[in-house]
N, C-alpha and C positions, 0 to 999 in steps of 0.2 A: 225736812219742811221750819217752816221758824215756825213761834206756837205764840201761843197768848193764854194768861193766866182767867182762866175759868170760875173756878168757886171755889175758897180756902184759901187760894192759893198756891191748890191745884195746878200745874199748868200743860197742856194740848195741844196736841198742835192743829191748825188752823184752818184741817178737810176732817170733817171725818164724814161718816154715813150712815146715810140717811133709810130706813126700810119703808115708808110708801105704797100701799100693793103686794108689797113682797108678803113670798106666805101663803095669797090667795090664791094658788092657781101647784097642787100636787105635783107637775109637770114637769112645774120650773123648780120644786126646790133643792131638791142637788144641787148644783149651780146655781142658786137664788145663796144657798149659806156655802159652798168653795171663795164664791166672791166676796163673801164680806168675813169669811176668814181672812184670802189673800190680806183682800182691807188689812185686818190686822197687822198680818208679818209686812206688810210696808209700810207704817207707823200709822194706821188711820184708826185706831181706837174711840173715837171719841163713836158710841151704837143712840144713834135717837126710831124712838120703837111709842105708840101710846097703843092705846087699851084700845079703840076706834081703828086701828092697821089690823080691816079685816077679826073684826070683834075676837081679835085677841092672839087671831096667828103670824101676825106681826111678832111675837110676845112671844108665841111660843116656841117657831121661828130661829126668832135671837133666841131665845134659851139657847137651845141647839146648836148656832155655831158659837156663842164663850161655855160649853163646857168644856169642865178643864185647867179654862185658860179666867175665866174673872175678877181676878187681877190685876189683868192684863189693857181692861175694858173698864173707860168709863161708860156709865149703862145710866143714862138716860129717857121714861119715860115719862105722859103724859093722863095725866083724868080729863072724861066727862062733866061738861060740867053739871046735866041736871047725876053724876056722881059723888060733888059736892059739898054734900056739908059734909059738916062736922064724921059727922061718924059714916057719911059713905066717902068720904076721902079714902081713909083708912079702912072699912073693906075692899075700897076699889085696890086699892096701892098691896093689898094681903093676896088676893084674886091676882093682882098683876106680878110678881113677888115667882105666885108659885106655876103662871104658862113660865116664866122669862129663868123659871128651875134653879134662883137665889133668894139669900136669903135679906139684900140692902141695895135697894136707883143708892146711885152715885145728884143724882137730877131729878125730883117729881116737880110735872109741871103744872096745869094745870090750862087746859088745853084750850082754851077762850073761854070770856063770861058771860054766865051764865044768870041764872034769875039769884040765886045766891049768896046774899052777905058778902066780900071774898073775904072779912075779916074772922066767918066761921069756916069756911077754906085750910085760910094757915092756923087756925084751931087744928084740925084737926094737922095739917102739913108738918106741927111741929113738936104734935104728941108725934109723932111716926121717928122726927126726927132725934125725937126725945126717949124714945124708942128701939133709937138704931135701926130706922127697915129704909128709912133715906139718910141720907150726911150734906143736903139741900133742895130747894124748895124756889121750883122761880116758877114761871106767864108766858105765856101762847099770846097771840093775839092780842096784845095787848099796843095801844101808842101811851105818847106821853101822858095826855090829862090823862089813862088811867093807869095810874107810871108810879105821876106825885101821887094822887090818892093811895094809894096803894102799904098795907105799915111794914117795914123797916126788913129787914132779909129776906128781899130779895137776891138772889147769887145770879135770876139770866131774862132773858125776854128771848121769846124764837118770836123770829116775821120776817114774812114775803123780801124780799131780795131779791133784786136781777135788773140787769141792764135796765129794762122795759117798766120794774116796777122800780123805782129812789123816792121813793113819796115820802119813804123815813129821813131821804138828806138830811132834807126840811130841820128838823125839826128833831123827831126819835131818837135818829141815833146821836147827836151834835152830844145832848143827852146823857144822854147811854156813856157814853167815851168821854167827854167829863170827871161818872161817877161812878168809874170803873169799872164799871161797870157789861158785861156781856151777849153778843150782841148772834144769835145765833140764825142761821139767816138755810132759815129751810128756799127747796126749790131755784137755786141759787143761776140752775139753766133756761128753770121758763118753765112755761106747761106748754107740750107741743112741739113741734117742729117750727110752729110761728121766730120764736127770735131769732137761734141757735144757723137759722136763714141766712141771713140777713150777708149780704156779700158780706160788710167791711168784719167783721170776725175769720173769715176764710184767706181776704188776704191780711190782717196783722198776724194773722197763724201761718200763715205762709213767709213770712219776714221771721215766727221767730224760731219757725223751724214746725209748729207744733199746729194742733186742731187749732179747726173755730169754737169749739166749747169746752177749747180747757183757759182760752185766751178770754170766753166770757166769766168761767170759775179764777180764774189770777183778779179775774177785773175787784169781783166782789168778796176776793178778797188782802187784796193795795189798800184795803182802810182796819188800821187795826180797835182790837180792843172780839172783831169779830170772826168770828168759826163758821163756815160752813157747811151744810149737811146733806151735799146731792145726794141720791139715787146710787146705791152702787150693786148691779140685777147682777153681772158679769164682772169673766174677767177683765173683758178692754173700758167695763164705767172704771174698774177701782182701775184698772196700770193709765188711765187719761186723768181720774181722779191725779193719784199718787201728781206727775210727770204734770199740774197744772200748777204744787204748789212750788214749781224750780222755775216758769214764768216771772219774770219782769219787766213791768209795764213804763215802757217811756212815757215825757210828756208827751212828746207827738203824738203816739198813741193813743195819752190816756182823749186826748184835746180832739183829737179824729174820732172818741166814743162820746164823746162829747155830746160833739156836734147828730151825736146819731145818733141817741140819745140823753137826750137836753132834762141839765139837775131837775129839780123842781124851784119853783121862785117862787113857793108861799105851800101856807099849809094843803097840803093835798090830803083825803077819806086817808087809814090805811087801808092796802090791796090787803085780804088778805082769801081764801080755797079755801 
């Protein structure tokens, strides 16, 4: 699978594993653990979680998944904005580390902009980095204007990006690409069945011998510097995600998708879920 630079020269696969809504149903825990472990075995080594997901339940699930193989994964978590004071960031990170059963995060993100000054949040991040609790820090749900005002040192920005949410292509994505700041694309397959039900995806998928979902995911990672983090809640999902990494869309495919899902022609408000 193709790789891209992430932080501090670390190379990672362009497809990782998201965990939103995972860990919230005890009846699904065994299958979710198996799916995430299978993803790691298949090379999907970026694991994304957050203290918000299930009020820590997702982090606890991930902690179980990576037990005994912490060094094999690139671990990303996120802090609530209301915990993002300088001291609050440090305390929140310690709680996340306990749930994740690890001594460090690879990347720690501010989940979205809140009431605390960003400089105060970054001070907390830098304290954690100096203490070895995090290797790098970044932001989530920040638009270009927000990033331009951010202090230096941001490793990545995580935003909504899929065929149905292309607004970032007008300004934010090229801005990050120009600066070598990788973009993490959450919900790369959209939310709900609407996007994946589009007949064009199935039509293109049939030509490539893959599913429409794999076409949608391949479209997201066609962009340089983009890491997609689709949810990986079942072995079937994992297998499809891995397979999408091998799909190469041709110019005809991309033109058809552009016609069905037009690119933005002006600046758009940042889409947030």
